[in-house]
C-alpha positions in Angstrom: -43.9 -193.3 8.6 -47.1 -195.2 8.5 -47.1 -197.8 5.8 -44.2 -199.5 5.3 -43.1 -202.5 2.9 -40.0 -204.5 3.8 -38.8 -206.1 0.5 -35.4 -208.5 0.2 -33.8 -211.7 0.3 -34.8 -214.8 2.3 -32.7 -214.7 5.3 -31.8 -210.9 4.9 -33.9 -209.9 8.1 -37.0 -208.9 7.3 -39.4 -210.3 9.6 -36.7 -209.2 12.4 -37.3 -205.5 11.1 -40.7 -205.5 10.6 -41.5 -207.0 14.2 -39.2 -204.0 15.6 -40.7 -201.2 13.1 -44.4 -202.5 14.0 -43.3 -202.2 18.1 -41.6 -198.7 17.0 -44.2 -197.4 15.1 -47.3 -199.1 17.0 -48.9 -200.5 13.7 -49.8 -204.3 13.1 -47.4 -206.2 11.2 -48.0 -208.6 8.6 -45.5 -211.5 7.6 -46.8 -212.5 4.1 -45.2 -216.0 4.3 -48.2 -216.6 7.1 -51.0 -214.8 4.7 -49.6 -217.0 1.8 -48.6 -220.4 3.6 -51.2 -222.7 5.8 -49.7 -225.0 8.4 -49.3 -227.8 6.0 -47.2 -225.3 3.6 -50.1 -225.0 0.9 -50.4 -222.0 -0.9 -53.2 -219.9 -1.3 -54.5 -219.3 -4.8 -52.7 -215.9 -6.2 -56.0 -214.2 -6.7 -57.0 -214.8 -3.1 -53.4 -213.7 -1.6 -53.7 -210.2 -3.9 -57.0 -209.9 -2.3 -55.6 -210.2 1.2 -52.7 -207.5 0.2 -55.4 -205.0 -1.0 -57.3 -205.4 2.3 -54.2 -205.4 4.1 -52.9 -201.8 2.5 -56.1 -200.4 2.8 -55.4 -200.1 6.8 -54.5 -196.6 8.1 -51.2 -198.1 9.6 -49.1 -201.4 8.8 -46.1 -203.0 8.2 -45.6 -205.5 5.7 -43.0 -208.2 5.3 -42.1 -210.0 2.3 -41.0 -210.2 -1.3 -43.5 -211.8 -3.7 -42.7 -210.0 -6.6 -45.7 -210.8 -8.0 -47.9 -209.0 -5.7 -45.3 -206.5 -5.0 -46.8 -203.6 -6.8 -50.0 -203.7 -4.5 -47.5 -203.0 -1.5 -45.3 -200.7 -2.9 -48.5 -198.2 -4.5 -49.7 -197.9 -1.0 -46.7 -197.8 1.3 -45.0 -194.7 2.4 -42.0 -196.1 2.8 -40.4 -199.0 1.5 -37.3 -200.6 3.4 -35.5 -202.9 1.1 -33.0 -205.6 3.1 -29.8 -205.0 0.8 -27.8 -207.6 2.2 -25.0 -210.0 0.5 -25.7 -213.0 -0.8 -23.4 -214.7 2.2 -25.2 -212.7 4.9 -28.4 -214.0 3.4 -27.4 -217.6 3.3 -26.3 -217.0 6.7 -29.4 -215.8 7.9 -31.4 -218.8 6.2 -29.4 -221.6 7.8 -28.8 -219.6 11.3 -32.8 -218.8 11.8 -33.2 -222.9 10.8 -30.7 -223.6 13.4 -32.4 -221.1 16.3 -36.0 -221.9 15.3 -36.1 -225.1 13.4 -38.5 -226.4 10.5 -42.4 -224.9 10.3 -44.1 -222.0 11.3 -43.3 -220.2 14.5 -45.9 -217.4 14.7 -43.4 -214.5 14.9 -42.7 -214.3 11.3 -40.5 -217.1 10.9 -41.1 -219.7 8.5 -38.4 -221.8 8.0 -38.5 -224.5 5.3 -35.0 -225.1 3.7 -34.6 -227.0 0.3 -32.6 -226.9 -2.7 -35.2 -224.1 -4.1 -34.6 -221.9 -1.6 -31.2 -222.0 -1.3 -31.1 -221.3 -5.2 -33.3 -218.6 -4.7 -31.3 -217.0 -1.8 -27.7 -218.2 -3.9 -29.0 -215.9 -6.8 -31.1 -212.9 -5.4 -28.8 -210.4 -6.0 -28.4 -211.2 -9.7 -31.8 -212.4 -10.7 -34.3 -210.6 -8.4 -33.1 -207.8 -6.8 -32.7 -205.6 -10.2 -36.5 -206.6 -10.6 -37.5 -205.5 -7.0 -35.3 -202.3 -7.5 -37.3 -201.7 -10.9 -40.7 -202.2 -9.2 -39.8 -199.9 -6.5 -38.7 -197.2 -9.1 -42.0 -197.8 -11.1 -44.7 -197.8 -8.4 -43.1 -196.3 -5.3 -43.5 -192.9 -6.5 -43.4 -190.4 -3.3 -42.1 -193.1 -1.0 -39.3 -193.0 1.0 -36.7 -195.8 0.0 -34.6 -197.2 2.8 -31.3 -199.5 1.9 -30.2 -201.4 4.3 -26.9 -203.3 3.6 -26.3 -205.1 6.6 -27.2 -205.8 10.0 -25.1 -202.7 11.8 -26.6 -200.6 9.8 -30.4 -201.9 10.0 -29.6 -201.7 14.1 -28.6 -198.2 13.6 -31.8 -197.4 11.6 -34.1 -198.5 13.9 -32.6 -196.9 16.7 -33.0 -193.9 15.0 -36.6 -194.6 14.0 -37.5 -195.5 17.5 -35.9 -191.6 18.5 -38.1 -189.9 15.8 -41.0 -191.6 17.3 -40.3 -190.7 20.8 
């Protein structure tokens, strides 16, 4: 495991897994929200965002977390491992609200980018029905040869991270 793309719904635990996996693998971690948004929530133009990702995936080791379905192909074609945070809708909604309570709003420098509004809530609430099938189709199409890990809950995630750490030592 040297090049890991972590995808899934907001609030699913992508950033936490990315930080832990980066530590375990001694690999640089990129949270795509930090690459896409500036401090005032202005988005990077999509062509520049794609170029940033192409540069990131050209490196020998990396962990990148973020969905961004429009540029997912870039990461999937380059990774050796895909981690899909496949938690329930209730768990994801709990995740976005508990993160807001724990960290507050704004950019926190550790992969936490909080901005809850109706669009975010709607995206999280409909992710499993609308976005998940699209993400799975892209994984099938573009991540040929990559190991695919589906993590359905926090307990399974903790166990998988412990096993990943044991394999590295």
